[in-house]
C-alpha positions as CSV (number, residue, x, y, z in Angstrom):
1,M,0.0,0.0,0.0
2,P,1.5,3.3,-1.0
3,T,1.8,6.0,1.6
4,V,-0.1,9.3,1.4
5,P,3.1,11.4,0.8
6,L,4.0,9.1,-2.1
7,L,0.5,9.5,-3.6
8,V,0.8,13.3,-3.3
9,R,4.2,13.2,-5.1
10,L,2.6,11.1,-7.8
11,A,-0.3,13.5,-8.2
12,R,2.1,16.4,-8.6
13,A,4.2,14.6,-11.2
14,M,1.0,13.8,-13.1
15,E,-0.2,17.4,-12.7
16,A,-3.4,16.1,-11.1
17,D,-5.5,16.4,-8.0
18,L,-5.5,13.6,-5.5
19,C,-8.8,12.3,-4.0
20,L,-9.0,9.7,-1.3
21,R,-12.5,8.4,-0.6
22,P,-13.4,5.8,2.0
23,D,-16.4,3.7,1.2
24,E,-18.8,1.7,3.4
25,E,-16.7,-1.4,3.2
26,G,-13.7,0.2,4.7
27,V,-11.9,0.4,1.3
28,V,-10.2,3.7,0.4
29,R,-10.6,4.7,-3.2
30,V,-7.8,6.7,-4.8
31,A,-8.5,8.9,-7.8
32,F,-6.3,11.3,-9.8
33,T,-8.1,14.1,-11.6
34,P,-6.0,15.9,-14.3
35,H,-5.7,19.7,-13.8
36,H,-6.8,20.3,-17.4
37,A,-10.2,18.7,-16.6
38,A,-11.0,21.6,-14.3
39,E,-10.2,24.0,-17.1
40,E,-12.5,22.2,-19.5
41,K,-15.4,22.3,-17.0
42,A,-14.8,26.1,-16.7
43,G,-15.6,26.5,-20.4
44,A,-12.2,26.1,-22.1
45,V,-12.4,24.2,-25.4
46,P,-10.7,20.8,-25.1
47,P,-8.0,20.2,-27.7
48,S,-10.0,17.4,-29.3
49,A,-12.8,19.8,-30.2
50,E,-10.5,22.4,-31.8
51,P,-10.2,22.2,-35.6
52,A,-6.9,20.7,-36.7
53,S,-6.3,23.4,-39.4
54,A,-7.7,26.6,-40.7
55,A,-9.1,24.8,-43.8
56,E,-11.1,22.5,-41.5
57,A,-12.4,25.5,-39.5
58,E,-13.5,27.2,-42.7
59,A,-15.2,23.9,-43.9
60,D,-17.0,23.5,-40.6
61,A,-18.2,27.1,-40.7
62,G,-19.3,26.8,-44.3
63,T,-21.5,23.7,-43.6
64,G,-23.0,25.5,-40.6
65,R,-24.0,28.5,-42.8
66,A,-25.3,26.2,-45.6
67,A,-27.5,24.4,-43.1
68,A,-28.7,27.6,-41.5
69,T,-29.6,29.3,-44.8
70,G,-31.1,26.1,-46.2
């Protein structure tokens, strides 16, 4: 079983938050939440949602206009 200070060091190295949750059965659940997940929840666009190039952005915008104007 890793020690809490070791888990804290691991969380820092992973640039994540550490969460320890005991459950009803006496088992402690360990979770690491990436810091960038908090930014995405705040409204930042995740990298996977950004267009890969300017041409793709224009193509996406063009299809949106065509669908809106009918």
